[in-house]
N, C-alpha and C positions, 0 to 999 in steps of 0.2 A: 308685220308687213305694213307698208304705207303706200298710199296712192294719191298723187297730187295732179289736179287738172288746172294748169295755169290760166286758161281762158276764163273759167268761172271762179278761180281762186278757192277751189274745193279741195279739202285735205281729208283723206280717209285713213284712220288707224284701226287695225284689227285689235282684238281684245288683249293679246299679249303685248302689243306696242303700247296700248293705253296703260297697262300695268307697269311697263318700264318707266313711263313718264309720270306715274302716280295718279292717273285719272280714272274715274269710274266709267262704267260701260256706257251710260247714257249721257255723259257730259260732252257737249259739242266741242269739236276741235277745228282749228284753222291754222293758216300760216302765222297768224298773230299769236295763237296759243303756243305754237312751237317756239316763236321768238321770245315769248314771255318766259318759257321754261328753260330756254337755252342759257348757258352760263354767260354772264356779261363779257368775259374775256374771249369767248368764242363766237358771239352772235354776229359780229362784223364779218369775220372770215366765212362763216356758214352762209351768210346772205350773199356774199360775193360768189361763192362757189356754186350756190343754187342758181343764181342768175346766169352764171357762165354756162352751166350745164343745160339750161333750157333756152338759151339765146341762140345757139347755132348747133347744127347737127355735126357730130363727130363720132368717131368709133371708140373713143376712150370711155371706160366705165367710170361712173361717179363713185368715189370712195372717200370717206372722211371719218375722223375721230374727233369727238367733242364731248362736252360735259353738259349735263342738265341739272338744274336745281329743283329738287323735289319739294313738295309742300312741307315736309317735316324737316326741312333745312339740310337734308343729306344731299351729297353730290354724287352723281352716278356717271361713270364713263360709258359712252356708247360708240359703237362703230356702225356706220351706215353705208350701204352699197346700193346703187340704183342705175337706171338707164332711162334716158328721155326718148320719147317717140315723136316723130315729126310727120306732118302732112303739109305738103305745099310750102315747106320751109318754115313752118310754124310748129312749135311744140304743143302737142295736143294732150300728152299724158307723160307723167314722170313717176315711175314705179320703182320701188326698192324694198330692201329689208333692213332691219336694225337689230344689233346684237349687244347684249350687256357684257362689257369687258372690264367691269370695275375691278374684280378680283385679280384679273390678269395684269391690269394696269398698275394696281397697287403693288403687286409682287414685282413687276418690272422696275417700278420706282424704288422699292426697297432694295432690290438687287443693285440698282444703279448707285444708290447712296452707300450701300455696303462696299461696292467696288471703289467708290471714291474714298471712303474711310480707309479701306485696306491699302489703297495706293498711297494715301497720306502716311499711314503707318510704315509702309515699306520705305518710303522716302525718309521718314524720321529715323527708322532703324539703320538705314544706309548712312545717314548723316552721323548717327551715333557710332556706327562701326568705323566710319572714316575718322571721326574724332578720336576714338580709341586707338585706331591704327597709328594716327599721327602723334598722339600724346603719350602712348604707352612707353614706359621705360624699359620694358622687356623687348628683346629682339624678335620681331614677328617676321615670318617668311613663308612664301609659297614657292616651292622648288620642284623640280623634276626629281626622279629617283636617283639621278646621278649627281644630285646636290646643286645643279645649275639653277640659280634663282630666277623666278618669274616676277616676283614682287617682294620688296623689302621695305620695312617702315623706317622712319627717320632715326630711330634709336640705333640703328647699325652705324651710322656715321658718328654719333656722339659717343658710342661705346668703343668702337674699334678704330675710329679716325680715318677710315677709308670713305671716299665719295661713293654714293650708291651706284652712280654710273660705272665706276670701276668694278664694284662688287658684282654687278649684273653681267659682266663680260665673261666670267668663267665660273667653274664649280667652286662652291665654298670649301670643299675638301682640300683645295690648294692651300688654305690658311691653317689647316689643322697641324698641331704640334707633331713632329715626327714620332714621338713616343706614343701618341694617341691615334695614329692613322689606322692601324689594324683594328683596334676596337671600334673606331668610327665606321669603317667599312662593314664590319660585322653587324653593327646596329642598323646601318642603312639597309643592308640586305634583309634584316628581320622586318623592317618597316615595309619594304617592297613586297614581302610575302604576306602582308596583311596584318602584322602585329603592331600594337601600339607601343611607342617608346615613352617611358616614364622616368624622369630624373636621370637621364643619361648625362654623364659629365665628361667633358673634354676641354681642350685648350685651343683657342684661335689666336692667330698672330695679329697684333695691333700694328698700325701704320708706323709706329716708332720702333718696331722690332721686338717689343715685349709680348708676352702672352697673357691672355685673359682666360680665367676659368669660367665656363658656361655650363649651366644645368638645363638640359633640353627635355621638352615634352613634344611629341610629334605623332601625327596620325596620317594614314594614307587615305586618299579619296580621289576617285576619278583620275587615276594616273598621276597624281601629284602628292607631294608631302606638304602638310600644313604644320608648321613648327613654331614653337615659342621657346626662346632661350633667355635665361636670367643670368646676369653677370654676378658671379659669386666670388670674384677675386678677393674682395676685401674680407668676405666671410672666411675664405680659406686661409688668408693671411692671419686673421684673428684666431682661427683654430690652431694654426701652426704656432702663433705666439703664445696662445694659452697652453698648448702642449709643452712648449719650451719652458714656460713659467712653471707648469706642474712638475716637469723634470727637475728644474732647479729647486723647487720647493721640496720635492722628495729628497733630493740630495741634502738640502739644508736640514730637513727633519732627521734624516739618517745621521748627519754629522752631529746634530744636537743630541740625538739619542745616544750616539757613541760617547759624546762628551759627558752626558748625564751618567751613563753607565760607568765611565772612568771616574767621575767625581764621586759617584756613590761608592765605588770600590775604594776610593781614597778615604771616604767617610768611614767605611768599615775598617780600613787599615788604621785610620786615626784612632778608632775605638780600640782596635787590637793593640795599638801602641800604648794607649792609656792602661791597658791590662798588663803590659809587659812587666813593669816594676813589681806590681802586686803579685803577679803569678810567680815571678822569679823568687820573691820573698817567701811565698807559700811553699814552693818546691824546695827551697833551702830548708824550711822547717820539716817538710816530709822526709827529705834525705837525711836530715839529722836524726829523726826518729828511726828510720830504717837502718842507718849505719850504726847508731848507738845500740839499738836492739840486737843487731847482728853480732856486734862485738860482745855484748853481755851474754847472748845465747851461746856463742862459742866458748866463753869462759864457763858458763853453767854446765855445758856438756862435758868440758874437760875436767871440771871439779866434781862432777856427779851430783849437781844440785837437783832438788826435787823437780819432777816433771811439770808440776803446776807452774813453776816459774818459767820453764822453757815454753810452755803453751801460752803464757801471758805475753812473753817476748814475741812469739809468732803472731799473736793477735794484733800487737802493736804494728808489726810489719805489714800485716794484711790490711789493717785499717788505713795505714799511711798510703799503701798502694792504691786502695780504692779511692781515697781522696785525690790522689794524683790522677787517676783515670777520669774522675769527674771533672777536674780542672782541664784536662786535655780535651775531653769531649766538648766542653763549653767553648774553649778556645777555637776548636775546629768549626763549631757551629757558627761562630761569629765571622769566620772567614769564608763562609759559603756565598756563592753568587746566585744560585738558582732560587726561584720563588717556590716555596713549599706549599702544599695544599693546607687550607685552614681546617681545624678540627676543634671539637669542644674541649675546653680546658678549665681547670679551676685556677683563676688568677691568683688567689691567695697562696696556693701551693707553689706557683711559679715564682712569686716574690720571695717566699720563704727559702726556696731552693737557690736563689741568687744572692742571698744576704752576704755569705762569705765572699763571693766574687765581688760584690759591690764594695764591701768594706776594704778589701785588698786593693781595689782599683782607686777608690777615693782617698785612701790614706787615713791615718788615725785622727787627724784634726777635724774630720767631719763625723758628726754624730748621726746615726741612721735610726729612725724609729718607724714602726709600721702600725697603721690604724686600719685593721682589716675588718670588713663587715662580716658578721657571723653567718648571716643568711644570704650570702652572695650567690647570684645566679651563675651558671656556667657561661663562658664566653666562647663565641665561634671565631677563632683567629688562628693565624699561623704561629705555632709555638716558638719557632726560632726567631721570627721577626719581632714578636712582642718582647722577647728577651733583649734583642738589639735595641728596641725603642726604650725600654726601661734603663738600659746601660747608658744610652746617649743622653736621655733626660737627666740621669744622675750626674754624668760628667758635666753637662751644661750647668747644672745647679752648683756643682763644686766650683766651676770657673767663676760663676757669678758671686759666690760667697768669699772668694779670695783665700785668706789664710785659714779659714775654718768656719763652721756653722752647723746648722741643724737641717737635716734632710728628712722629710716626712713622706712616706708612701701610704696613700689611702686608697681604699676600694669601697665601692658601694653600688647600689642599684638605682636606676632612675627610669621613669616612664615619661617620655616627651610627647606633648600633643600640639605644640606650637610649630608652625611651618618654619623651615630654615630661612634665615635672613641673610646669611653670608655664605660664601662657598665652603668654608670650613665647618659650618654648623651641621649637626646630624639631622636627618629627617625624623618626623614623628615615629615613635616606636619605643621598644624596651632595650635598654643598654646597661652593660656593666661598665662602670666608670673607674679609670685609673687616674689618680691625682698625685702629681709629684710636686711638692712644695719646698721652697727654700727661703731663708731669711737673708738673701743677698742684696745686691744693689738695686734690683728691680729694673723696670723699663719705663721710658717716657712714652707718651701717647704716639709720638712720631715713630719710634722704634717698634712699638706694639703693632702699629698698622702694617709694618713691613715684615713682621717676624716670620710669617709663613712663606715669604717669597723665596724661591730658590736662589742660592748664591748670596743672599743677604746675610752679613755678619757684622758684629761690632767688635770682633776680636782683632788682634794685630795680624798683619800680613804673615801668612805661613802658619798661623795657629788655628785656623778653622776654614772649612770649605764653604760654609754657609748653607749646607744641606741638612743640618741636624733637624731643625724644626720643620723644614720642607719635607723631609723624609717621614717625620711623624704625621704630618698632614696627609701625605700621599698614602701611607700605610693605612691610616684610619679610614680614609674615603674608599680605598680599594677593598677594605674589609667590610664596607657597608655601614660605617659609623661616621665619626667626625672628631673634631678637636677644638679646644678653646684655651685662651690664655687670660689669666687675671694677674695684673701686676701693678705695683705702686712703687715709685722711686724711693729708695731708702728703707723699704719695708720688706720686699721680697716678691717672689713670683710663684704662681701655681699654674702648671700646665695640666689640663684635663684631656684624657683620651677616652672617647666613647666607643666601646666595643660592642658589636651586636650580640644580643642574648642568643644562646644556643637553643634551638627549638625543642630538641629532645633532651630527656634527662640524662645527665652525664654519669656514667657508672664509674665509681671511684674504686680503683684497685687497691686492695689492702697490701701493705708491704709484708708479705709473708717471708719468713726466713727460709733460705734455701736449706735443703737437707745437707747434713754433713757430707754425704757421699751419695750420688745418684745410684739407683739400682743397676747392676750389671745386665747387659743384654742377654736374652735367653740363648742366643746363638753367637758364637765368637766370630764376628765379621772381620775380614781383612781390609785394611785401609792403606791406600797409597798416599803417604804424606810428602808434599813437595814444598820446600822452603829453602831459600838461598842462605838464610841466616842460621848458622850451625847451632848457636845457643838456643834460639827460639825453637828450632826443629827438635833438638834433643829434649827440651822441656815439654813440648807438645807431645812428643812420642811417649814420654814417661806418663803424661796425663792420660793418653789414649790407652796405654797398657793397663793403667790403674782402673780405667773404665771397662776393661774386659775386651778390648779389641787387639788383634794382632796387627803390627805396624810394619810397613815396608817403606823405607825412607829414600828420597831422591833430592839432591841439592839443586836441581834445575829442571826446566820443562823438557829439555832434550833427553836428560837421564830418565825422566818418567816415561816418555814415549818409548825409549829403548827397552825399559823393563816390560812394558805392555806388549811390545812387539816380540819379545823373547818368551812370551807365554805366561808371564806372572799373572796369576788369577787374583783379582781384588773385587771387593763388593762396593767400594766407594773411593772417589778421588777427593782428597782434602788438600787444596792448593792455596798458597799465599798469592795474592793478586799482583803485588808489586815485586817483580823479579826482573833482573837484567836479561837481555837477549830475547827471551820469550816470557811474557807475563802470564798471569793465571787465566785471563780471558782467552788469549791465543791458544794456550794449552788446552783449555776446555773445548774450543772449537775443533781442534785437531783430534782430540780424543772422541768427541761425539760423532765425528764423521766415520769412525770405525767401530765405536762401541756406544751406539745410540742410547742403550738402556742403562749405562753406567751413571749412577748419581754423582753429582759434583757439588762440593761445598767450598766456598771461598772464605779465606781469612784476609782481612784488610784493616788497616788503621786509618783509611781515608774517611772523611765525612760525606763527601759528595758522591754517593753510590750511583746516582742517576747519570752523572757525567762519565762514570767508568763503564757504563753499559751493564750494570748489575741489577737493574730493575727486574723484580720477579725471581731472581736467583736466591738460593739459600746462602746467607752470608753470616759469618761470625765476626763481630766487630771487636777489634783489639782495643784495650786489653780485655780478656774474657776469663770467666771463672770456669771451674771444672763442670759445674752443673749446666752452665749456658752452652758449652761445647757439646755436652751429652744430649741436650734437647735438640740442637740443630742437626746432629748426626742422626738421631732417631727420626726426626721429621723427614730428612732426605731419604732415608732407607724405607720409610713407609710409603713415600710418594712414588718411588721407582723400584722395580724388581732388580736384583743383582744379576750380573752377567753369568 
């Protein structure tokens, strides 16, 4: 509290007032003291206000806010209120109170500064939003739920070509492609119900009549839709173009695969063609043995010659027949088209088994020698494919040697640790190596670089498809190995094929002689024999009778079904697969539909059993021996119970 007497210039401050001004209790105070402590910026205003308050009588209260400077250099905000008392028109006393409002003032100033900063930030953000709105390449819009626009950014004009004034006159749904109207209405209804739209795609009409693809994101708020759309027309066009390119590429790949398959088949046919002359020569030799032995056997029987001579004649005939069967099976194997599963084989045995075939294919002018490793590992390969590779390499070597020469087949083991440097090189690992060498013309470096390329050949037109070495390369890589060529012009060529080593030990089956006659079954089973070839059927029936079976014959599938329908009881159906009208497979399906437990055994001369649908069936491969047929019949009878 303060009390001022203008007449005597006496100023009285109570203890609390003194404390606010930083004065002690006994320190004298006066108006000069007040002016000394008052802030320089406020002293003039306070002097005028005090003089005005005590100069004339009025009903208004005195109230001011000012600052004082304390002795410790702090500034304190004070608010003072007072009233002047007059006598005879003169102020005799001026009394009031003072309050410390420093904290309130500082808080107010801080709030004011904060509001100013916040206002600046709002203005800055507003400017940023406006810049984003104006510069964004996306189509930004605020619309009502009926798609009538309230605000659109400039990107609408640059994207769709319509003036914004035109677009603001009606709903944007008027521009939607007819095929997209229903989906757009459903999406708008979903947004109206409070859902957020994410990447909704439709088409809007351009001013030139074309349509642009747009991808939308939209949210509802306060009765409006806030949306952003991106023009994805070029992206859609790129995707369509890419899809078309992929379609064309797939067609090209399919066409290339068909061409490669055709050319590979041509390569096989070319190899088979190389076999023809040699096989025909061998078959002539075999037929000579058979016919001559038959003639002598007839003469011996008529003249009563010793049985030992007749048995020898029969052995010649049997041996010739088995050699013919071997040649036939090899010829059929080389004509196969399907890829067989790899298995562990002894490569030395494979080469030994092919020597006669190679000699007959290459002719007498080519000398063939084999250098086989004694400790050779088993190889994991497709047996038929490796035979085809050996034959192709041998034929290539013969062509390179011209009129004659030396062909060497070598085998060996090798462990590689160096990484592959070329596509045809094998990866590090253990391999069985097949090396085919000739002393022919050899290859130049230029030819050697292209030797494994498909369709590359140095032969005359019509004498080679260019797939021979490419097939070797493909087979080796698919088998998990590799290939290499060493060649020198005028010296010769060596082609090496690296075959992966079989992980497990290969069991070598001993060539046990078949018994002269299989034991007869303990029960005399009845067999329905179906074959359209009368001679084959009669011979097979005699063999079955010899083996202890009773035989019922049928010359067609229809006849066999008729016998079964008439109540003929049989324990097994033995049917030739290749028959006119109804083949063995069709007959088996018809029979099993009524006699599900009747065992079925097929007889066929085809090599491609998988293509005939015989996978998993019991099959006797023509030509067959008595003991082979007996084993297959017993196998089938053990697997199924008779009807």
